[in-house]
Structure formats: C-alpha cells, structure tokens
N, C-alpha and C positions, 0 to 999 in steps of 0.2 A: 244221853250217850254222846261221848266225844271221841273223835278220831285222834289217835296219838300222833305226835309229830315224829318225823324220822330223827333218830339220834344223829348227832354230828359233832364236830370238834368243839363247838360252842356250848353244847349242853350235856356232854358226857365226859366224865373224868374217872381215871383210875385213882382210888384213894387208899387202897391197902393191898399189899402183895405179901402173902405168907408163903415164901418160897422155900424155907428150910425149917419146918416146925420141930418142936421138941419131940422126943420119943413118946410113944404111948405109955401111959403110966397108971391110969385108973382101970378098974376091973371091966368097966363098960368098953373102954378103948381097946384093951388087950383082947377082949372077946371078939372084936371086929377086925382089928389089924395091928400088927407090930411094925408095919412099914411106915416110917414117918412121912414119906411122900404122900401117903393117902390122906394126910391132914392138911394139905395145901389148899389155899383158896386165893381168889382174886376178887376184890371188891370194886364195884362201879357205882358212881353217884350221878344222879340226874340233877344237874345244877340249875335247871330251868323251872319255871312255874307251870309247865304243861307236861302231861304224860309223854314219854318218848318210847319209840318202838325200835327194837334191835333185831327183828325177825330176819333171818338169813344173813346177818352180818357174820363175818368170819375172821378168825385170827390167821394171819399169813406168816407171822414170825413168832417164835416162842412156842406156847402151847397150841395144841390142835383143838379147835372148838368152833362150831357154827351154831349161832343162836337159833333155837327152834321157832317156828311160827308162833306168834302170840307172845313173844318175849318183850314185855314192856316194863318200864320203871316209872312209878308215880312221881309227881313233882317233889323235888328235894329228898327223894328216897334213895336208899342204897340196896343193891342186890349183889349176889355173888355167884361165881361159878367155882365149883369145887373139884378136887381130884376124885374123891369118893364120897357120895352122899351118906352112906352108912357110917363111915369114919367121922365125917363132919358132925352128924347128929349124935354120935356116941360122945364126942368131945364137947359140943356146944349145946346139946339138948334139942329134943324134937320140936320145941316151941320155935326154933329158928328155921324150920323146914320151908316156910313161906318165902324166905329171902333167897332161896336157891333157884337159879335159872337153869342150871344143868351141870353135867359132869364133863371134865376134860375128856377129849376123844382120843382114840387110837393109842391108849396107854401113855399119853404124853404127860408131862409134868413141868413145873417151873424149875429152871436150873438153879441148883444151890450155889453156883459160882457167879450168877448174874447172866443176863441175856437181854436181847431186844424183844420187846412185846409190840406187835403191830396188829391193829384192828382195821379192817376195811368194810365198807358198806356194800350193798348189793350192786353198786356201779363201780366197785373196786377203788373208790376214793378212800384215802387214808384218814381215819378219825384221830388216831394217835399212833406214834411209833417212837418208843423211847427205850433206852437201855438202863437197867438197874444193875448194881454191883454189890459184892459182899466185902469189898476192901475200901479203906479210907480213900477219899473223904466221905464215902457213903457210911451210914451207921453200920457197925459190924455185929452188934448183939443180935440182930435178926437172923444171923447165920448159924442156926442150929441151937441157939441158947433159949428159945422160947418165944420172944416177941416177934411181931410182924414188922414189916416196913410200912410206915404210915405217913401219908401226905400231911404236911404241916398245915396247909391252908387250902380250903375248898375253892378259893379264888384264884388258884394257880391255873394259868392258861395251859391247855394240853400240850402246847409246843415247848413248855418248860419242864415237863415231867422227867426229862433225863438229867436234870440238875440235882446233884447230890444234896445240896443245902436245902432243898425243898422237902426232904424226907427226914423222918426220925424213927427211932424204935418205938413201938406201941408201949403204952404204959401197962397194959394187961399182959400176963404171962403168955397167953396163946393168941394174942391179937384181939381185935374188937369187931368181928364181922357184924355188919348191919348198923354200926354206931359211928 
C-alpha cells in the first residue's frame, strides 16, 4: 500500500482537450444524445513515477468540476473528465469507463471558441492556467470537425500549455482519450 503524492504543476499535465466534438452519428450515440457538447472531455496525464492524488482539487476557470475524494492517477497514466459519462461510453465504448474520473458539474462545458482552463489544489495553489483557442495559430480542425486538441509532447511544462505551437489536431476522428 502506498500513499499517492499530491498532484502539482510538476506531475500533472493536460494532454487533450476535446472542446467541440463532431455531431453524434452512430445509433448508440444518437440513442444517448444529439447534443455534441455531451461528447466533450479533458484528458490529464500523470507525468511522474508515483501515483498522484487530485481529491478535492477544483477548476476555477473554464468548466466546473471538483475532483471527488479518491481521484488518483497511476504513474504515467491518463484519466479524463467528461461532459456526459453516458455519451462518452456510447462513443468510445464501455471498456473506457475506468479512465473517467467524473463529469463536468453544473451543466458546464468547454467553450467552442476557446477559454482559460485553471485548476487549483486544496490550498488554492494554481497547478495550471492556460488559454486554448479555435483560431490560428492554434489548430483549427478540432473546432467541430471531429479531432481533439492534442498536446504534442508530454515533456511540455504546464507553464507552456497556452502556447499554440505545442498543440496539434489529434490523428483520430474523435480524439484519443486515454492514449
């Protein structure tokens, strides 16, 4: 049994932002939701060699979300928060349920036009605060055409997440949650 380290700016990174997904198209998706915002997700990566704990950390800008108690990410693993668990599982399959840490709160969602995302720990210290955008020099195909916004390198310092050149459109049509 090991105690997880607190997540901080050195061991936690946003690696994928699916802020303007494609419309629902499969029978499974259409049965759950036709609202494309329901298919949004934000992926987080533990860049360290130890398990990290995000319990009670909260977003103060962008989407509304507080990590529930017991929210941990294994070493070098990725976890996501989603707009709608049901919609996500309809699109990506129930085998991906284990990577979900929770759903966006208070009917919030990721802005299709870009916004600042800021996460703070339980002492209100900022882990990251960065703005993404849907206009050049940012990649523009993630803006409703299907791909997500994907961080080019997992070695990116969290202080550089707001630099457009560090992001690209994902190679997969609906992003690559968990990979």
